[in-house]
C-alpha positions, -999 to 999 in steps of 0.1 A, spaced: 584 670 66 565 684 92 528 666 100 499 690 105 465 679 117 440 704 106 407 704 128 382 729 108 348 740 120 328 769 131 337 761 165 306 776 178 315 770 206 348 750 206 342 723 233 359 693 250 351 670 221 372 690 198 399 687 222 394 649 226 395 646 190 426 664 185 446 647 211 435 613 198 445 622 162 477 639 171 489 608 190 474 580 167 494 597 137 523 610 154 514 643 140 537 674 148 507 698 154 470 702 153 458 735 138 423 746 150 408 765 118 378 784 122 355 786 92 343 821 79 311 808 64 311 772 59 293 764 28 270 739 43 256 765 71 235 799 71 260 829 77 233 845 99 231 816 124 269 815 132 285 836 164 308 866 153 341 853 140 362 874 167 344 857 192 349 823 180 385 829 172 391 842 209 372 810 221 392 787 202 423 806 215 413 801 251 403 763 246 438 755 233 458 778 257 487 756 273 485 727 249 520 728 232 509 709 201 478 729 194 477 763 173 451 784 156 453 789 120 430 818 111 434 818 74 395 812 65 388 842 87 411 864 68 389 857 38 355 868 25 328 846 14 323 810 17 352 790 31 359 761 6 385 736 20 401 735 -16 408 772 -16 422 770 19 445 743 13 459 755 -18 469 787 1 484 766 31 501 745 6 518 777 -10 528 791 22 540 757 40 555 740 12 574 711 34 542 703 53 520 672 50 483 682 58 458 658 75 423 671 75 403 658 104 367 652 98 338 634 117 315 608 105 289 635 94 316 650 71 327 616 58 292 610 47 292 645 30 324 643 11 307 636 -23 292 671 -19 325 686 -10 338 714 -36 362 696 -62 366 667 -37 389 650 -64 415 678 -64 413 683 -28 423 646 -22 453 651 -42 468 679 -17 462 663 15 449 631 35 416 629 51 415 614 87 380 603 97 371 600 133 338 587 148 305 604 154 275 587 167 249 577 142 274 581 113 296 555 91 329 559 81 322 541 49 331 561 17 346 556 -17 371 582 -10 406 572 5 406 583 42 424 572 73 398 559 98 404 564 134 386 546 162 384 573 189 363 575 220 329 590 212 322 622 232 286 625 220 284 661 222 282 691 196 282 728 197 244 729 189 238 707 221 259 732 240 243 764 226 210 751 235 219 739 269 235 776 276 203 793 263 186 770 288 209 781 315 217 744 319 252 728 332 280 728 307 307 722 335 322 691 319 314 700 282 335 733 279 369 743 290 367 765 319 380 797 302 355 793 273 327 791 297 338 820 314 342 840 279 307 828 270 292 842 304 311 876 301 301 882 267 266 870 270 270 847 241 240 820 232 214 839 255 
C-alpha cells in the first residue's frame, strides 16, 4: 500500500514554507510521496482574489522540480466550482484504490475542521496530519496525527504584499518561482 501525503492549497504563490512542511511530513511519517494539490476555488476564499490556476500550477511545478518525492496532482484544477476536499478525495480513492492518503493541514485549518464540508465522511477516507502554524492550536475533537515541525512563519499573503512593495523575497521563494513571478508580472 503506497502512502501519499496531500498538501493542498491555493499556492498563491508556493513558497519555501510549503516545501519545508512537505519534507518534514514525508520523513516523519515515512511517506512514499507528497502530492501538491492546487485548489480551483477553495470554499473559504473568494474566487476573484486568487491568481489564475494556470499560473499557480506552473509555479508549483517549478517549486518542486528536482524533488523526487514531490509531485503535482491537478485534479482540483480539472473540476469547476468550489473545491470540496470530500469530492476530491472520493475521486482520488476511486482512481488510486491501493493508496493510503494523509491530508496535511496547518493549525489554521485544524481549528476550521468543524466547518469542513461533511467532515465525518472525509475522516473515514483518509488521515489528517496537523502541522504547526504560529498563533494556532493543534487541539481538536477530530482524530489527527499532530506533528511538531519547525515553524517557517510565512504566508503567501505576506509574500504577495512584499512583492507588491518590491520587497526582498530571496529566502522565501524558490528562485525559479521568483523568476516566474517577475517575468509574468504577478502580484504587481
